[in-house]
C-alpha positions as CSV (number, residue, x, y, z in Angstrom):
1,M,48.2,-51.5,12.9
2,L,44.8,-52.5,11.6
3,K,42.2,-50.3,9.8
4,L,38.5,-50.8,9.4
5,M,35.8,-48.2,9.3
6,R,33.5,-49.6,12.0
7,D,32.9,-48.5,15.6
8,P,33.7,-50.8,18.4
9,I,30.8,-51.9,20.6
10,E,32.5,-50.8,23.8
11,T,35.7,-49.1,24.8
12,I,37.2,-49.8,28.2
13,A,40.0,-47.7,29.8
14,L,42.7,-49.9,31.3
15,P,44.8,-47.4,33.3
16,D,46.3,-50.1,35.6
17,L,48.2,-51.5,32.6
18,G,51.6,-50.2,31.6
19,A,54.1,-50.9,28.9
20,L,57.8,-51.6,28.4
21,R,59.5,-50.8,25.1
22,M,62.4,-53.0,24.1
23,Q,64.2,-51.4,21.2
24,G,67.3,-52.2,19.2
25,S,68.8,-54.6,16.7
26,D,69.3,-57.2,19.5
27,A,65.9,-56.8,21.1
28,E,64.5,-60.1,19.9
29,R,67.6,-62.1,20.7
30,F,67.9,-60.5,24.1
31,L,64.3,-61.3,25.1
32,Q,64.8,-64.8,23.7
33,G,67.2,-65.5,26.5
34,Q,64.9,-63.9,29.2
35,L,61.3,-64.9,28.5
36,S,59.6,-68.3,28.3
37,N,58.0,-68.0,24.8
38,D,59.7,-67.9,21.4
39,M,60.2,-64.3,20.5
40,R,60.2,-65.2,16.8
41,Q,56.5,-65.7,17.1
42,V,55.9,-62.1,18.2
43,G,54.2,-60.1,15.4
44,S,51.9,-57.1,15.0
45,E,48.6,-58.9,14.5
46,H,47.9,-60.3,18.0
47,L,49.4,-60.3,21.5
48,V,51.8,-63.2,22.4
49,L,51.7,-64.4,26.0
50,S,54.9,-65.0,27.8
51,G,56.3,-65.3,31.3
52,Y,59.3,-63.6,32.9
53,H,60.7,-65.9,35.6
54,N,63.3,-66.0,38.3
55,P,66.0,-68.7,38.3
56,Q,63.7,-70.9,40.4
57,G,61.0,-70.8,37.6
58,R,58.7,-68.6,39.6
59,T,56.8,-66.0,37.6
60,I,57.9,-62.4,38.1
61,A,55.5,-61.1,35.5
62,V,53.1,-62.2,32.8
63,L,53.7,-60.2,29.6
64,R,51.6,-59.6,26.5
65,L,53.9,-58.9,23.6
66,V,53.4,-57.1,20.3
67,R,56.0,-56.1,17.6
68,T,55.5,-52.4,16.9
69,A,58.5,-52.1,14.5
70,P,61.1,-54.5,13.1
71,D,63.5,-53.8,15.9
72,E,60.9,-52.9,18.6
73,I,58.8,-55.1,20.9
74,L,56.2,-53.7,23.4
75,A,55.3,-55.6,26.5
76,I,52.0,-55.0,28.3
77,L,51.8,-55.8,32.0
78,P,50.4,-54.3,35.2
79,R,51.8,-50.8,35.6
80,E,52.9,-51.5,39.2
81,L,55.4,-54.1,37.9
82,C,56.8,-52.1,35.0
83,A,59.7,-50.4,36.8
84,I,60.6,-53.6,38.6
85,V,60.7,-55.7,35.5
86,A,62.6,-53.0,33.5
87,A,65.3,-52.8,36.2
88,R,65.7,-56.6,36.4
89,L,65.9,-57.0,32.6
90,A,68.4,-54.2,32.3
91,K,70.9,-56.1,34.5
92,F,71.4,-58.6,31.8
93,I,71.8,-56.4,28.7
94,L,75.7,-56.4,28.9
95,R,76.8,-55.7,25.3
96,A,73.5,-56.3,23.6
97,K,72.2,-53.6,21.4
98,V,68.9,-53.1,23.1
99,T,67.3,-50.4,25.3
100,I,64.5,-51.1,27.8
101,K,62.2,-48.2,28.8
102,D,59.1,-48.0,30.9
103,V,56.8,-46.0,28.7
104,S,53.6,-46.4,30.8
105,E,53.3,-42.6,31.3
106,E,53.6,-42.0,27.6
107,L,50.9,-44.4,26.5
108,R,47.2,-44.9,26.9
109,I,45.9,-48.5,26.8
110,D,42.2,-49.2,26.1
111,G,40.3,-52.4,25.6
112,F,37.9,-52.8,22.7
113,L,35.0,-55.2,22.7
114,A,34.3,-55.4,19.0
115,G,31.8,-58.3,19.1
116,T,33.2,-60.0,16.0
117,D,36.6,-61.1,14.6
118,A,36.7,-57.9,12.6
119,P,39.0,-55.3,14.2
120,P,37.8,-52.0,15.5
121,P,39.0,-48.9,13.6
122,A,42.7,-48.1,13.9
123,L,43.2,-44.6,15.2
124,A,45.9,-42.2,14.0
125,A,49.3,-43.2,15.4
126,A,47.7,-46.1,17.4
127,T,48.4,-49.8,17.5
128,V,45.3,-52.0,17.6
129,V,46.1,-55.6,18.4
130,R,44.0,-58.7,19.0
131,I,43.9,-60.6,22.2
132,A,45.4,-64.0,21.0
133,A,42.9,-66.8,20.5
134,E,39.9,-64.7,21.3
135,S,37.3,-63.1,19.0
136,G,36.0,-59.7,19.6
137,R,38.7,-58.4,22.1
138,W,41.4,-56.0,21.1
139,L,43.9,-53.6,22.8
140,C,44.3,-50.1,21.5
141,I,47.7,-48.6,22.4
142,Q,48.2,-44.9,21.7
143,A,49.7,-41.7,23.0
144,A,48.7,-40.8,26.6
145,D,47.1,-37.5,25.5
146,A,45.1,-39.1,22.6
147,A,41.4,-38.1,22.5
148,G,38.6,-40.5,22.7
149,P,36.1,-41.6,25.5
150,A,36.3,-44.9,27.2
151,S,33.0,-45.5,29.0
152,G,33.1,-49.3,29.6
153,D,33.5,-50.9,33.0
154,R,37.0,-52.1,33.9
155,H,35.4,-55.1,35.7
156,T,34.0,-56.2,32.4
157,W,37.5,-56.7,31.0
158,R,38.7,-58.4,34.1
159,R,35.7,-60.7,34.0
160,L,36.5,-61.7,30.4
161,D,40.1,-62.4,31.3
162,I,39.0,-64.7,34.1
163,A,36.4,-66.5,32.0
164,A,39.2,-67.0,29.4
165,G,41.5,-68.5,32.1
166,L,44.2,-65.8,31.4
167,P,46.5,-65.4,34.4
168,Q,47.9,-62.1,35.6
169,V,50.7,-61.4,38.1
170,Y,50.6,-58.4,40.4
171,G,52.9,-57.0,43.0
172,A,51.2,-59.2,45.6
173,T,51.8,-62.4,43.7
174,S,55.1,-61.8,41.8
175,E,57.4,-64.7,42.3
176,E,54.7,-66.8,44.0
177,F,53.9,-69.3,41.3
178,V,55.9,-71.6,39.1
179,A,55.0,-71.1,35.4
180,Q,52.9,-74.3,35.1
181,M,50.8,-73.3,38.2
182,L,49.5,-70.4,36.1
183,N,48.8,-72.7,33.1
184,L,51.3,-70.9,31.0
185,D,52.1,-74.2,29.3
186,A,48.4,-74.8,28.4
187,L,48.1,-71.3,27.0
188,G,51.1,-71.6,24.7
189,A,53.2,-69.2,26.7
190,I,56.2,-71.5,27.1
191,A,58.3,-72.7,24.1
192,F,59.9,-76.0,25.4
193,D,62.1,-76.3,22.2
194,K,63.7,-72.9,22.0
195,G,66.7,-73.2,24.3
196,C,67.8,-71.5,27.5
197,Y,66.1,-68.6,29.3
198,T,65.9,-67.6,32.9
199,G,64.1,-70.3,34.9
200,Q,64.1,-72.7,32.0
201,E,65.7,-75.6,33.8
202,V,63.0,-75.7,36.6
203,I,60.1,-75.2,34.1
204,A,61.4,-77.9,31.7
205,R,61.9,-80.4,34.6
206,A,58.3,-79.9,35.7
207,H,57.2,-80.5,32.1
208,Y,59.2,-83.6,31.3
209,R,59.7,-85.3,34.6
210,G,56.9,-84.5,37.0
211,R,53.2,-84.1,37.2
212,V,52.1,-80.6,38.3
213,K,49.9,-81.1,41.3
214,R,48.8,-77.4,41.7
215,R,47.3,-75.4,38.9
216,M,45.2,-72.3,38.3
217,Q,41.5,-73.1,38.3
218,R,38.3,-71.1,38.0
219,F,35.7,-70.7,40.7
220,L,32.6,-68.7,41.7
221,T,31.8,-68.0,45.4
222,Q,28.4,-69.2,46.6
223,A,28.0,-66.0,48.7
224,S,29.1,-62.4,48.7
225,A,32.9,-62.1,49.0
226,Q,35.7,-59.7,48.5
227,L,38.8,-61.5,47.2
228,L,42.0,-59.9,46.0
229,P,45.2,-61.3,44.2
230,G,47.3,-63.0,46.8
231,T,44.4,-63.8,49.1
232,A,44.9,-67.3,50.6
233,G,42.2,-69.6,51.9
234,R,40.7,-73.1,51.8
235,L,38.0,-74.6,49.7
236,A,35.2,-76.7,51.3
237,D,36.9,-79.9,50.1
238,G,40.0,-79.0,52.0
239,R,42.2,-77.7,49.2
240,A,44.3,-74.6,50.1
241,F,44.3,-71.9,47.4
242,K,45.9,-68.6,46.5
243,I,44.0,-66.0,44.4
244,V,45.5,-65.1,41.0
245,D,42.8,-62.7,39.9
246,A,39.2,-62.0,41.0
247,V,36.2,-59.8,40.1
248,R,33.1,-59.2,42.1
249,G,29.7,-59.4,40.4
250,E,26.7,-57.2,41.0
251,D,25.2,-59.7,43.4
252,G,28.4,-59.7,45.5
253,A,29.5,-63.1,44.4
254,C,33.2,-63.3,43.3
255,E,34.5,-65.1,40.2
256,F,38.1,-65.9,40.6
257,L,41.2,-67.7,39.3
258,A,43.2,-69.5,42.0
259,V,46.1,-71.8,42.2
260,T,45.1,-75.0,44.1
261,A,45.6,-78.7,44.0
262,V,44.2,-80.4,40.9
263,S,42.3,-82.8,43.1
264,A,41.6,-83.0,46.8
265,R,43.7,-86.2,47.1
266,D,46.8,-84.2,46.0
267,E,46.4,-81.8,48.9
268,A,48.7,-82.1,51.9
269,Q,47.0,-81.3,55.2
270,G,47.6,-77.7,56.2
271,P,46.5,-75.3,59.0
272,D,42.8,-75.5,59.8
273,A,42.7,-71.8,60.5
274,A,42.7,-70.8,56.8
275,T,39.7,-68.8,55.7
276,L,37.0,-71.2,54.3
277,I,35.4,-70.3,51.0
278,E,32.4,-72.0,49.6
279,A,32.8,-71.9,45.9
280,T,31.7,-73.7,42.8
281,A,34.2,-74.9,40.3
282,L,33.8,-73.4,36.8
283,P,35.3,-74.8,33.5
284,L,38.2,-73.3,31.8
285,P,38.1,-72.9,28.0
286,Y,41.2,-75.0,27.5
287,E,42.4,-78.4,28.6
288,L,45.0,-78.8,31.4
289,P,47.9,-81.1,30.6
290,Q,47.6,-84.5,32.3
């Protein structure tokens, strides 16, 4: 928890986000064998990005992790996936001393736009944690009945996520993308030297033996459009795409993250009936592995 007597510039309610609480003396060790990142890196100062994958290396959920106590880790993810992820993880507990609970109904999650690297004020009994590698963005996690207005626009937060090239997985896209397709390797969400976890063999093979031909990239439509996660289509250069996340601007144009071929020459010919989208490629704030 962080404390500073200064008001945030803007507070944005994020009611579509939920949380899982992993608690117990074996919580870290258990998650080490389930998630793609190194759980020893999870602290209380900033969120750690990680993926939860099926045995084929496809991403079930993207988690933002924070340590809220020595034996407790909180995972932030879309509320619609919380019960599904909790149930799947619970199947592998066996004798491990860990409990997994969906606490989405118990917590309120807000986004803070603080404008600088200095944190917003910590509220009583709240966890305030920085979005990793970003200045000026924080999550405030507190009891569901906590007081305090949140007047900001949810689209603003989604637009910042998209501009930062941060992937999200929803019900419509769960188990659609291999980890590297979502740039989880470029974002430091995969620890290739930590040992086994679910999906590790496929993810490691893609890293060490093959070039990833399809990756998440950022675009802006040239005309008004309504795009949703899971929407499929084709770009003007012939590349097929599937939407990871999207947000519509005031002018109707849609900025979106989509998994598509890195270059048109990598694209196999597909059906011509796919919806054609005229879109301009936008840069990501990080380099993609070659």
